[in-house]
C-alpha positions in Angstrom: 0.0 0.1 0.0 1.0 3.5 -0.5 -0.4 6.7 0.8 -0.6 10.0 -1.0 0.9 12.9 1.0 -0.3 16.1 -1.4 -3.4 16.5 -3.1 -2.7 16.5 -7.0 -4.6 19.2 -7.8 -3.8 22.0 -5.2 -0.7 20.1 -3.5 -2.2 20.5 0.0 -1.5 17.8 2.4 -4.4 18.2 4.6 -7.3 15.7 4.0 -10.7 14.7 5.7 -12.4 11.5 6.1 -15.1 11.3 3.3 -16.1 7.9 3.0 -15.1 4.1 4.0 -16.0 1.7 0.9 -15.8 -2.2 0.6 -14.7 -3.8 -2.7 -17.5 -6.0 -3.5 -16.0 -7.3 -7.0 -12.9 -8.8 -5.8 -11.3 -8.6 -2.2 -14.4 -7.6 0.1 -11.6 -5.6 1.6 -12.3 -1.9 2.8 -10.8 1.1 1.8 -10.7 4.8 2.9 -11.7 7.7 0.4 -10.4 10.8 1.5 -11.2 14.8 0.4 -8.6 17.5 0.1 -9.4 20.4 2.7 -8.1 22.6 0.0 -10.0 21.9 -3.0 -12.3 19.2 -2.0 -10.9 16.4 -4.3 -11.7 12.9 -3.4 -9.4 10.4 -3.5 -8.6 6.7 -2.3 -6.0 7.0 0.1 -4.2 4.8 0.9 -4.0 2.7 -1.7 -2.2 -0.2 -3.5 0.8 0.6 -5.1 1.1 -0.1 -9.3 2.7 -3.3 -8.9 -0.1 -4.6 -6.7 -3.2 -3.7 -8.2 -3.4 -6.0 -10.7 -4.9 -8.9 -8.5 -7.7 -6.3 -8.1 -8.8 -6.8 -11.1 -8.7 -10.4 -11.5 -12.6 -11.4 -11.7 -14.8 -12.6 -14.3 -17.4 -9.9 -12.8 -14.9 -7.0 -14.0 -17.2 -6.9 -17.3 -15.0 -4.2 -19.4 -11.8 -6.8 -19.8 -14.2 -10.0 -20.0 -17.1 -9.2 -22.2 -19.3 -11.3 -20.6 -23.1 -11.6 -21.2 -23.6 -13.8 -18.0 -26.4 -12.5 -15.8 -28.6 -9.6 -16.4 -26.3 -6.4 -15.4 -23.6 -7.6 -17.9 -26.0 -8.5 -20.4 -27.5 -4.9 -20.2 -24.1 -3.5 -19.8 -23.1 -5.3 -23.6 -26.2 -3.9 -24.8 -25.5 -0.2 -23.9 -22.0 -0.3 -24.9 -22.7 -1.7 -28.2 -25.5 1.3 -28.4 -22.7 3.8 -27.4 -20.0 3.0 -29.3 -21.8 4.8 -32.6 -22.4 7.4 -30.5 -18.6 7.9 -29.6 -17.5 7.3 -33.2 -19.9 10.5 -34.2 -18.8 12.4 -31.7 -14.8 11.8 -32.6 -15.5 12.2 -36.1 -17.1 15.7 -35.4 -14.0 16.9 -33.5 -11.0 16.6 -35.4 -9.6 16.7 -38.9 -6.5 14.4 -37.8 -7.6 11.1 -38.1 -5.0 9.4 -35.7 -6.7 8.4 -32.6 -5.2 6.5 -29.3 -7.3 5.1 -26.7 -5.5 4.8 -23.5 -7.5 1.6 -21.3 -9.0 0.2 -24.8 -10.1 -2.7 -23.2 -11.7 -5.7 -25.5 -11.0 -3.3 -28.4 -14.9 -2.4 -29.6 -14.4 1.5 -29.8 -11.1 1.4 -31.6 -12.5 -1.7 -33.9 -15.8 0.9 -34.8 -13.1 3.8 -35.4 -10.8 1.4 -37.5 -14.0 0.7 -39.4 -14.4 4.4 -39.9 -11.4 5.5 -41.4 -9.2 6.2 -38.3 -5.7 5.4 -37.6 -6.0 3.6 -34.2 -3.8 2.5 -31.4 -4.4 1.6 -28.1 -3.3 0.8 -24.5 -4.5 -2.2 -22.4 -2.9 -3.5 -19.2 -5.1 -6.4 -18.6 -3.9 -9.3 -19.8 -7.5 -10.8 -20.5 -8.8 -7.3 -22.3 -5.6 -7.4 -24.4 -6.1 -10.7 -25.7 -9.6 -10.5 -26.4 -8.6 -7.1 -28.0 -6.2 -9.1 -30.2 -9.1 -11.8 -31.2 -11.7 -9.9 -31.7 -10.4 -6.8 -33.9 -7.0 -7.8 -35.2 -4.9 -5.0 -33.5 -2.5 -5.1 -31.3 -2.7 -2.7 -28.1 0.4 -1.6 -26.1 0.7 -3.2 -22.6 1.2 0.2 -20.9 1.3 3.7 -22.3 4.7 4.9 -23.2 4.6 8.5 -24.5 8.0 7.8 -26.3 6.3 5.7 -28.8 4.7 8.5 -30.3 5.6 11.6 -32.0 5.0 14.9 -30.3 1.8 16.1 -32.5 1.1 13.5 -34.3 -2.3 12.7 -32.7 -5.8 14.0 -33.3 -7.6 13.1 -30.2 -6.9 11.0 -27.3 -9.8 9.2 -25.3 -10.0 7.6 -21.8 -13.6 6.2 -21.4 -13.3 5.4 -17.6 -9.8 5.1 -17.1 -8.6 8.5 -15.7 -9.9 7.2 -12.3 -7.6 4.1 -12.6 -4.4 5.9 -13.5 -1.8 6.1 -10.9 0.6 8.8 -11.8 -1.6 11.5 -13.4 1.1 13.8 -14.0 2.8 11.7 -16.4 -0.6 11.1 -18.5 -1.8 14.3 -18.8 1.4 16.1 -19.5 2.6 13.7 -22.2 -1.5 13.9 -23.7 -0.5 17.5 -24.3 2.7 17.2 -25.9 1.4 14.2 -28.1 -1.8 16.2 -29.6 -1.6 18.5 -32.4 -2.1 22.0 -32.2 -6.2 21.2 -32.6 -6.2 18.0 -30.7 -8.8 16.9 -28.4 -8.8 15.2 -25.3 -11.9 13.1 -24.3 -12.2 11.9 -20.5 -15.3 10.2 -19.5 -15.4 9.7 -15.7 -18.2 9.1 -12.6 -19.5 12.0 -11.3 -19.3 12.2 -7.2 -22.3 15.0 -7.6 -24.6 13.1 -9.1 -27.8 12.0 -7.3 -26.8 8.2 -7.3 -23.5 8.9 -5.9 -25.2 10.9 -2.8 -28.1 8.4 -2.5 -26.0 5.3 -2.2 -22.9 7.0 -0.5 -20.6 4.1 0.4 -22.6 1.5 -1.7 -22.3 3.6 -4.9 -20.6 1.2 -7.4 -18.9 4.0 -9.2 -16.5 4.3 -6.5 -15.2 0.7 -7.0 -12.3 0.8 -5.0 -9.5 0.1 -5.0 -9.4 0.0 -8.8 -10.8 3.8 -9.1 -8.1 5.9 -7.3 -9.5 9.2 -8.2 -13.1 10.0 -7.7 -14.2 13.1 -9.8 -16.5 16.4 -9.4 -16.9 18.4 -12.6 -14.8 20.9 -10.7 -12.2 18.5 -9.6 -11.6 17.5 -13.4 -11.5 20.8 -15.0 -8.9 22.1 -12.1 -6.8 19.2 -12.8 -6.8 19.1 -16.6 -6.3 22.8 -16.7 -3.1 22.5 -15.2 -1.7 20.7 -17.8 -3.0 23.1 -20.5 -6.6 21.8 -21.2 -9.6 23.5 -21.2 -13.1 22.3 -21.1 -15.1 22.6 -24.4 -18.3 20.7 -23.9 -19.6 18.3 -21.2 -21.7 15.3 -21.9 -24.1 13.2 -20.0 -24.0 9.5 -20.3 -27.3 8.7 -19.2 -27.3 5.0 -19.4 -24.2 4.7 -16.6 -26.9 5.8 -13.8 -29.3 2.7 -14.4 -26.2 0.3 -14.8 -24.5 1.8 -11.7 -27.8 1.9 -9.8 -28.2 -1.7 -10.2 -24.8 -2.5 -9.1 -25.1 -0.3 -5.9 -28.3 -1.7 -5.1 -27.1 -5.0 -5.4 -24.3 -4.2 -3.0 -26.5 -2.5 -0.7 -29.7 -4.5 -0.6 -28.8 -7.7 -2.6 -30.9 -6.4 -5.7 -33.7 -4.5 -6.4 -34.3 -3.9 -9.8 -37.0 -1.8 -9.7 -35.5 0.7 -6.8 -32.3 0.8 -9.1 -34.1 2.1 -12.0 -36.4 4.4 -9.8 -33.0 5.9 -8.5 -31.4 5.9 -12.1 -34.4 7.8 -13.4 -34.3 10.4 -10.6 -30.9 10.8 -11.2 -31.3 11.5 -14.9 -33.9 13.8 -14.2 -32.3 15.9 -11.8 -29.7 16.3 -14.1 -31.8 17.2 -17.0 -33.0 20.2 -14.7 -29.0 21.1 -13.5 -26.9 19.8 -16.2 -23.4 18.8 -15.0 -24.8 16.3 -12.5 -25.1 12.9 -14.3 -24.0 9.8 -12.9 -21.1 9.7 -15.4 -20.0 12.4 -17.8 -17.7 13.0 -21.3 -15.7 15.9 -20.8 -14.5 17.4 -24.2 -10.7 19.1 -23.6 -9.1 21.1 -26.0 -5.8 22.8 -25.9 -5.4 26.0 -24.3 
């Protein structure tokens, strides 16, 4: 385990307890979330070191790596994933004339496969061995095992994407500073992360599935991710809601809290989305489109 001694956003070293959350997916261990007293950024602290985090991903229930359709929740996840991939491709098509894209944390490769079919020059990074092999098998391209900025030319990329990945990254500084160098002058950075200011997060508290400790190291609010990326030369151009996430996350959260009341989970997801319609920026998960300053 390693302990963070200074906030990655404001660099202050005074934290307060935020929540204690259980790992329901793999270990059943409990982890502490703390909040910076300076900027209110929330993160898991202490956390497993980089060379020790792998064992917390070793589960068939970790659906983004296995592509499993077993069970209702996983089946719904795969259905929604396949639907939203087309939306994501349309989004990147609208944002850049430079058709070179890097997807960091590309999982089983579905998004990059769709981009490739749409004429993009694709590259990806995926450290998980199961997802890595599924990517090669299903989409006939081989991602990198780890992100290494030196494998790309500065200014060569039009778009870099991280779909629910930034919250997993140990070294925020290396990734974000590298992204700024690798993108061209009109480059776009797309980051999708859970939103702890959403209604479902507030309602489920420590049972909120999107805390997903210890795999999720950072827990973002819109304010926090904007402040973080601003330090590396990015500004928010657009924020887009991920409407389906509230239902999926609520189903998992309800399972953790009460054993799985599907109707109640649907209601919480519906209310969360309704509140996000009335108060934009509070959806369960959000896509942030950043441009270089």
